[in-house]
FIZA-232813 format. One record per residue (C-alpha): x, y negated, z. Coordinates in nm, 3 decimals, decimal comma. Layout:
{x:X; y:Y; z:Z} .
...
This chain:
{x:21,556; y:5,220; z:10,489} .
{x:21,243; y:5,051; z:10,623} .
{x:20,892; y:5,118; z:10,513} .
{x:20,789; y:5,022; z:10,163} .
{x:20,539; y:4,739; z:10,156} .
{x:20,199; y:4,831; z:10,015} .
{x:20,144; y:4,680; z:9,670} .
{x:19,787; y:4,549; z:9,624} .
{x:19,656; y:4,405; z:9,299} .
{x:19,330; y:4,211; z:9,291} .
{x:19,165; y:4,197; z:8,948} .
{x:18,946; y:3,893; z:8,871} .
{x:18,778; y:3,729; z:8,573} .
{x:18,994; y:3,416; z:8,554} .
{x:19,192; y:3,163; z:8,754} .
{x:18,884; y:2,951; z:8,808} .
{x:18,697; y:2,796; z:9,100} .
{x:18,397; y:3,029; z:9,119} .
{x:18,297; y:3,173; z:9,455} .
{x:18,437; y:3,523; z:9,398} .
{x:18,765; y:3,385; z:9,266} .
{x:18,810; y:3,137; z:9,552} .
{x:18,747; y:3,418; z:9,800} .
{x:19,014; y:3,634; z:9,635} .
{x:19,264; y:3,346; z:9,636} .
{x:19,209; y:3,287; z:10,008} .
{x:19,234; y:3,659; z:10,089} .
{x:19,551; y:3,704; z:9,883} .
{x:19,713; y:3,395; z:10,036} .
{x:19,628; y:3,501; z:10,391} .
{x:19,728; y:3,869; z:10,375} .
{x:20,018; y:3,985; z:10,592} .
{x:20,317; y:3,962; z:10,356} .
{x:20,532; y:4,174; z:10,590} .
{x:20,303; y:4,469; z:10,511} .
{x:20,171; y:4,389; z:10,164} .
{x:20,305; y:4,279; z:9,829} .
{x:20,009; y:4,093; z:9,680} .
{x:19,929; y:4,049; z:9,311} .
{x:19,635; y:3,893; z:9,125} .
{x:19,562; y:3,973; z:8,762} .
{x:19,299; y:3,787; z:8,559} .
{x:19,122; y:3,931; z:8,258} .
{x:19,105; y:3,605; z:8,063} .
{x:19,315; y:3,291; z:8,047} .
{x:19,162; y:2,944; z:8,067} .
{x:19,493; y:2,784; z:7,971} .
{x:19,400; y:2,459; z:8,146} .
{x:19,529; y:2,243; z:8,428} .
{x:19,300; y:2,415; z:8,680} .
{x:19,455; y:2,754; z:8,603} .
{x:19,808; y:2,617; z:8,622} .
{x:19,737; y:2,449; z:8,955} .
{x:19,580; y:2,763; z:9,105} .
{x:19,866; y:2,988; z:8,994} .
{x:20,128; y:2,744; z:9,123} .
{x:19,954; y:2,731; z:9,462} .
{x:19,934; y:3,111; z:9,481} .
{x:20,302; y:3,151; z:9,392} .
{x:20,394; y:2,910; z:9,673} .
{x:20,212; y:3,140; z:9,914} .
{x:20,389; y:3,457; z:9,807} .
{x:20,127; y:3,589; z:9,562} .
{x:20,235; y:3,707; z:9,217} .
{x:19,996; y:3,625; z:8,935} .
{x:19,944; y:3,796; z:8,600} .
{x:19,701; y:3,756; z:8,312} .
{x:19,579; y:3,999; z:8,045} .
{x:19,493; y:3,708; z:7,813} .
{x:19,200; y:3,902; z:7,670} .
{x:19,001; y:3,743; z:7,388} .
{x:18,623; y:3,717; z:7,442} .
{x:18,418; y:4,018; z:7,325} .
{x:18,715; y:4,206; z:7,180} .
{x:19,054; y:4,363; z:7,262} .
{x:18,896; y:4,585; z:7,529} .
{x:19,127; y:4,881; z:7,478} .
{x:19,428; y:4,653; z:7,455} .
{x:19,330; y:4,487; z:7,784} .
{x:19,302; y:4,824; z:7,959} .
{x:19,641; y:4,930; z:7,823} .
{x:19,805; y:4,601; z:7,928} .
{x:19,665; y:4,625; z:8,278} .
{x:19,772; y:4,990; z:8,313} .
{x:20,123; y:4,882; z:8,206} .
{x:20,124; y:4,606; z:8,473} .
{x:20,015; y:4,856; z:8,736} .
{x:20,292; y:5,102; z:8,648} .
{x:20,561; y:4,835; z:8,615} .
{x:20,479; y:4,687; z:8,956} .
{x:20,424; y:5,025; z:9,128} .
{x:20,081; y:4,923; z:9,253} .
{x:19,935; y:5,133; z:9,536} .
{x:19,590; y:4,972; z:9,555} .
{x:19,373; y:4,808; z:9,290} .
{x:19,090; y:4,590; z:9,419} .
{x:18,835; y:4,478; z:9,158} .
{x:18,594; y:4,184; z:9,183} .
{x:18,285; y:4,136; z:8,959} .
{x:18,155; y:4,354; z:8,673} .
{x:18,413; y:4,286; z:8,401} .
{x:18,718; y:4,328; z:8,629} .
{x:18,548; y:4,639; z:8,773} .
{x:18,538; y:4,791; z:8,425} .
{x:18,895; y:4,712; z:8,321} .
{x:19,052; y:4,754; z:8,665} .
{x:18,906; y:5,097; z:8,738} .
{x:18,991; y:5,245; z:8,399} .
{x:19,346; y:5,104; z:8,404} .
{x:19,399; y:5,233; z:8,759} .
{x:19,282; y:5,580; z:8,652} .
{x:19,514; y:5,580; z:8,350} .
{x:19,813; y:5,472; z:8,558} .
{x:19,727; y:5,705; z:8,848} .
{x:19,689; y:5,434; z:9,110} .
{x:19,580; y:5,630; z:9,419} .
{x:19,327; y:5,386; z:9,568} .
{x:19,067; y:5,161; z:9,404} .
{x:18,837; y:4,929; z:9,602} .
{x:18,545; y:4,747; z:9,439} .
{x:18,375; y:4,445; z:9,594} .
{x:18,017; y:4,372; z:9,487} .
{x:17,969; y:3,996; z:9,490} .
{x:17,608; y:3,948; z:9,381} .
{x:17,259; y:4,095; z:9,363} .
{x:17,240; y:4,067; z:8,983} .
{x:17,463; y:4,129; z:8,683} .
{x:17,568; y:4,482; z:8,774} .
{x:17,465; y:4,799; z:8,588} .
{x:17,340; y:5,120; z:8,748} .
{x:17,454; y:5,307; z:8,437} .
{x:17,808; y:5,168; z:8,465} .
{x:17,825; y:5,258; z:8,834} .
{x:17,699; y:5,608; z:8,758} .
{x:17,973; y:5,643; z:8,495} .
{x:18,266; y:5,468; z:8,664} .
{x:18,169; y:5,444; z:9,031} .
{x:18,353; y:5,765; z:9,118} .
{x:18,682; y:5,590; z:9,036} .
{x:18,634; y:5,362; z:9,340} .
{x:18,719; y:5,516; z:9,676} .
{x:18,515; y:5,246; z:9,850} .
{x:18,261; y:4,980; z:9,753} .
{x:18,249; y:4,664; z:9,964} .
{x:17,935; y:4,454; z:9,995} .
{x:17,977; y:4,091; z:10,096} .
{x:17,650; y:4,083; z:10,292} .
{x:17,368; y:4,308; z:10,414} .
{x:17,153; y:4,181; z:10,126} .
{x:17,419; y:4,293; z:9,876} .
{x:17,456; y:4,626; z:10,055} .
{x:17,084; y:4,697; z:10,014} .
{x:17,108; y:4,599; z:9,647} .
{x:17,401; y:4,838; z:9,599} .
{x:17,207; y:5,123; z:9,757} .
{x:16,865; y:5,063; z:9,603} .
{x:16,954; y:4,924; z:9,260} .
{x:17,296; y:5,069; z:9,184} .
{x:17,246; y:5,398; z:9,373} .
{x:17,588; y:5,377; z:9,536} .
{x:17,610; y:5,641; z:9,813} .
{x:17,580; y:5,494; z:10,162} .
{x:17,896; y:5,667; z:10,282} .
{x:18,099; y:5,484; z:10,016} .
{x:17,976; y:5,138; z:10,121} .
{x:18,114; y:4,897; z:10,379} .
{x:18,032; y:4,533; z:10,454} .
{x:18,304; y:4,272; z:10,475} .
{x:18,151; y:3,926; z:10,499} .
{x:18,293; y:3,640; z:10,298} .
{x:18,508; y:3,396; z:10,488} .
{x:18,681; y:3,065; z:10,428} .
{x:18,991; y:2,880; z:10,537} .
{x:18,843; y:2,638; z:10,791} .
{x:19,146; y:2,409; z:10,793} .
{x:19,072; y:2,291; z:10,438} .
{x:18,739; y:2,140; z:10,546} .
{x:18,824; y:1,986; z:10,882} .
{x:18,912; y:1,621; z:10,924} .
{x:18,925; y:1,511; z:10,563} .
{x:18,987; y:1,139; z:10,588} .
{x:18,926; y:1,020; z:10,236} .
{x:18,915; y:0,669; z:10,097} .
{x:18,550; y:0,686; z:9,991} .
{x:18,590; y:0,390; z:9,760} .
{x:18,845; y:0,581; z:9,551} .
{x:18,614; y:0,879; z:9,484} .
{x:18,307; y:0,660; z:9,441} .
{x:18,500; y:0,443; z:9,196} .
{x:18,632; y:0,741; z:9,003} .
{x:18,280; y:0,883; z:8,971} .
{x:18,127; y:0,546; z:8,887} .
{x:17,896; y:0,547; z:9,191} .
{x:17,818; y:0,241; z:9,402} .
{x:17,963; y:0,272; z:9,753} .
{x:17,631; y:0,189; z:9,922} .
{x:17,467; y:0,508; z:9,793} .
{x:17,368; y:0,811; z:9,998} .
{x:17,515; y:1,118; z:9,825} .
{x:17,323; y:1,442; z:9,768} .
{x:17,568; y:1,700; z:9,636} .
{x:17,525; y:2,031; z:9,459} .
{x:17,826; y:2,251; z:9,381} .
{x:17,802; y:2,546; z:9,144} .
{x:17,831; y:2,651; z:8,781} .
{x:17,562; y:2,491; z:8,567} .
{x:17,361; y:2,808; z:8,499} .
{x:17,000; y:2,919; z:8,540} .
{x:17,101; y:3,110; z:8,856} .
{x:17,219; y:2,797; z:9,035} .
{x:16,884; y:2,621; z:8,996} .
{x:16,996; y:2,273; z:8,892} .
{x:16,675; y:2,231; z:8,692} .
{x:16,478; y:2,233; z:9,019} .
{x:16,729; y:1,994; z:9,175} .
{x:16,660; y:1,740; z:8,900} .
{x:16,285; y:1,778; z:8,955} .
{x:16,340; y:1,726; z:9,328} .
{x:16,555; y:1,420; z:9,256} .
{x:16,260; y:1,243; z:9,092} .
{x:16,053; y:1,297; z:9,407} .
{x:16,328; y:1,193; z:9,650} .
{x:16,409; y:0,875; z:9,459} .
{x:16,053; y:0,745; z:9,500} .
{x:16,116; y:0,708; z:9,874} .
{x:16,495; y:0,671; z:9,874} .
{x:16,604; y:0,472; z:9,569} .
{x:16,954; y:0,425; z:9,718} .
{x:17,036; y:0,797; z:9,676} .
{x:17,273; y:0,939; z:9,417} .
{x:17,281; y:1,306; z:9,313} .
{x:17,621; y:1,460; z:9,238} .
{x:17,635; y:1,791; z:9,048} .
{x:17,982; y:1,948; z:9,067} .
{x:18,080; y:2,259; z:8,874} .
{x:18,166; y:2,422; z:8,544} .
{x:17,925; y:2,305; z:8,274} .
{x:18,089; y:2,509; z:7,996} .
{x:17,948; y:2,852; z:8,092} .
{x:17,600; y:2,772; z:7,959} .
{x:17,650; y:2,470; z:7,735} .
{x:17,294; y:2,488; z:7,600} .
{x:17,147; y:2,457; z:7,950} .
{x:17,393; y:2,180; z:8,042} .
{x:17,285; y:1,983; z:7,734} .
{x:16,916; y:2,038; z:7,817} .
{x:16,967; y:1,913; z:8,173} .
{x:17,147; y:1,602; z:8,053} .
{x:16,864; y:1,538; z:7,808} .
{x:16,614; y:1,578; z:8,091} .
{x:16,803; y:1,324; z:8,302} .
{x:16,793; y:1,080; z:8,013} .
{x:16,424; y:1,143; z:7,937} .
{x:16,328; y:1,088; z:8,303} .
{x:16,536; y:0,767; z:8,329} .
{x:16,755; y:0,922; z:8,598} .
{x:17,095; y:0,850; z:8,443} .
{x:17,177; y:0,581; z:8,700} .
{x:17,109; y:0,827; z:8,984} .
{x:17,266; y:1,156; z:8,873} .
{x:17,628; y:1,238; z:8,787} .
{x:17,751; y:1,564; z:8,635} .
{x:18,109; y:1,569; z:8,764} .
{x:18,228; y:1,896; z:8,608} .
{x:18,496; y:2,111; z:8,771} .
{x:18,666; y:1,948; z:9,069} .
{x:18,963; y:2,073; z:9,269} .
{x:18,891; y:1,837; z:9,560} .
{x:18,580; y:2,005; z:9,702} .
{x:18,672; y:1,928; z:10,067} .
{x:18,699; y:1,558; z:9,976} .
{x:18,371; y:1,569; z:9,780} .
{x:18,200; y:1,719; z:10,086} .
{x:18,354; y:1,448; z:10,304} .
{x:18,152; y:1,184; z:10,113} .
{x:17,832; y:1,394; z:10,105} .
{x:17,531; y:1,307; z:10,318} .
{x:17,316; y:1,611; z:10,233} .
{x:17,399; y:1,927; z:10,040} .
{x:17,132; y:2,075; z:9,812} .
{x:17,151; y:2,448; z:9,739} .
{x:16,872; y:2,533; z:9,490} .
{x:16,992; y:2,879; z:9,370} .
{x:16,739; y:3,131; z:9,239} .
{x:16,945; y:3,432; z:9,349} .
{x:17,280; y:3,491; z:9,520} .
{x:17,489; y:3,759; z:9,683} .
{x:17,671; y:3,555; z:9,946} .
{x:17,738; y:3,201; z:9,827} .
{x:18,081; y:3,098; z:9,948} .
{x:17,989; y:2,733; z:9,896} .
{x:17,735; y:2,759; z:10,179} .
{x:18,023; y:2,832; z:10,419} .
{x:18,231; y:2,548; z:10,275} .
{x:17,945; y:2,304; z:10,329} .
{x:17,889; y:2,418; z:10,687} .
{x:18,262; y:2,414; z:10,765} .
{x:18,268; y:2,050; z:10,652} .
{x:17,977; y:1,970; z:10,887} .
{x:17,744; y:1,867; z:10,604} .
{x:17,370; y:1,927; z:10,661} .
{x:17,228; y:2,164; z:10,400} .
{x:16,891; y:2,235; z:10,240} .
{x:16,907; y:2,583; z:10,089} .
{x:16,673; y:2,816; z:9,905} .
{x:16,576; y:3,144; z:10,069} .
{x:16,789; y:3,372; z:9,853} .
{x:17,060; y:3,633; z:9,903} .
{x:17,230; y:3,624; z:10,240} .
{x:17,138; y:3,265; z:10,328} .
{x:16,955; y:3,382; z:10,643} .
{x:17,274; y:3,559; z:10,754} .
{x:17,433; y:3,213; z:10,755} .
{x:17,160; y:2,954; z:10,822} .
{x:16,901; y:2,942; z:11,099} .
{x:16,613; y:2,734; z:10,964} .
{x:16,574; y:2,411; z:11,163} .
{x:16,881; y:2,488; z:11,374} .
{x:17,185; y:2,445; z:11,149} .
{x:17,011; y:2,369; z:10,820} .
{x:16,681; y:2,392; z:10,636} .
{x:16,558; y:2,686; z:10,426} .
{x:16,303; y:2,634; z:10,147} .
{x:16,149; y:2,865; z:9,885} .
{x:16,333; y:2,901; z:9,551} .
{x:16,184; y:2,747; z:9,233} .
{x:15,998; y:2,491; z:9,445} .
{x:16,119; y:2,140; z:9,362} .
{x:15,872; y:1,977; z:9,600} .
{x:15,986; y:2,185; z:9,898} .
{x:16,349; y:2,111; z:9,809} .
{x:16,269; y:1,740; z:9,791} .
{x:16,087; y:1,753; z:10,126} .
{x:16,393; y:1,913; z:10,287} .
{x:16,625; y:1,648; z:10,148} .
{x:16,390; y:1,368; z:10,260} .
{x:16,370; y:1,520; z:10,609} .
{x:16,749; y:1,496; z:10,636} .
{x:16,756; y:1,140; z:10,504} .
{x:16,479; y:1,021; z:10,738} .
{x:16,656; y:1,151; z:11,049} .
{x:17,033; y:1,127; z:10,989} .
{x:17,118; y:1,192; z:11,357} .
{x:16,930; y:1,519; z:11,360} .
{x:17,081; y:1,607; z:11,023} .
{x:17,429; y:1,538; z:11,159} .
{x:17,362; y:1,763; z:11,459} .
{x:17,254; y:2,043; z:11,223} .
{x:17,578; y:2,001; z:11,029} .
{x:17,789; y:2,025; z:11,344} .
{x:17,607; y:2,339; z:11,456} .
{x:17,678; y:2,479; z:11,110} .
{x:18,050; y:2,423; z:11,160} .
{x:18,040; y:2,609; z:11,490} .
{x:17,858; y:2,905; z:11,330} .
{x:18,117; y:2,934; z:11,052} .
{x:18,405; y:2,914; z:11,301} .
{x:18,256; y:3,198; z:11,504} .
{x:18,151; y:3,434; z:11,223} .
{x:18,303; y:3,348; z:10,888} .
{x:18,667; y:3,246; z:10,928} .
{x:18,890; y:3,386; z:10,651} .
{x:19,098; y:3,564; z:10,915} .
{x:18,804; y:3,796; z:10,989} .
{x:18,758; y:3,876; z:10,620} .
{x:19,128; y:3,945; z:10,566} .
{x:19,141; y:4,167; z:10,876} .
{x:18,849; y:4,370; z:10,741} .
{x:19,018; y:4,426; z:10,405} .
{x:19,360; y:4,502; z:10,553} .
{x:19,216; y:4,762; z:10,791} .
{x:19,038; y:4,924; z:10,496} .
{x:19,359; y:4,931; z:10,291} .
{x:19,567; y:5,072; z:10,574} .
{x:19,304; y:5,337; z:10,649} .
{x:19,302; y:5,447; z:10,286} .
{x:19,679; y:5,443; z:10,264} .
{x:19,707; y:5,653; z:10,579} .
{x:19,475; y:5,914; z:10,429} .
{x:19,688; y:5,928; z:10,111} .
{x:20,030; y:5,920; z:10,274} .
{x:20,149; y:5,611; z:10,085} .
{x:20,389; y:5,350; z:10,219} .
{x:20,624; y:5,576; z:10,410} .
{x:21,002; y:5,546; z:10,429} .
{x:21,178; y:5,504; z:10,096} .
């Protein structure tokens, strides 16, 4: 008989549209299915249309999806047992965990079910625990950092040994963001925005980390000079409902309701970017924000805060503008610069597309992971003739 395909299971938080999750979906969809059987297991279930759509799309691309259906803040032991049972039933060779909660459940379940190889990707420069890594880090044969900034964080803050760390940069599927002819009137109408408006978009969960508070402060400044601008905030506003309510109250108190739309979760990000004139990225910290690559792939000029790996992606003044975090005035100045000189802004956006094509295509990311898997498998003698 021929060689057994290598069974890889990625463990994620949920079938949602966060950066880490979208990266996993693209990796899983793009992996070589002649060599790998690919699975994704989520810790929690959203039970909504977004989850159903994501899982349907993954199935159509040869990826099997599972869910532990864990209740918040309880059923921890049950979740570990369920995942270990999935791993045994599907004869998984490699478990790959993404983000702190999946790291916890995935590593323990892999150990219980004697999965030979566990990889752990670190997606951010906050939210991880040195104590947890000291306790469970030995269960991972390799830690992957998504940028040099994250690698330094893993070494200095989490004390992960250098020899156990590799960098595999995030990547995206370029084809999703190229040539997105979209009837602008349809999206503008759906969002209740006048078609003569210039659109400043922000995409990200409504959380303190993503800096939308500073975007709203910047909006007040921009609108004094450019009253025909509309700010579009796209992303999950259920994670921190208190903050989301405070931001909406701020919009109302500052009489900005006619100029700012909170659009919630959208599955048409390429189309949203196609109607965007300037992208605002006001995050306070990041690991490697996948949305920055999406924006550049779509050719949209971006004003971004100097956090995380942004300087591994953007060259200030060349393919975007970089401003200090927590500085609404600097963010506003960057946006106004783009609006005052749309031709120069457009040129920056096009140079951004070229940079992503050269460095951050999903094919490069997938190749990096597959080589790591195959190297580990070779060392453990898995995947031979059956």
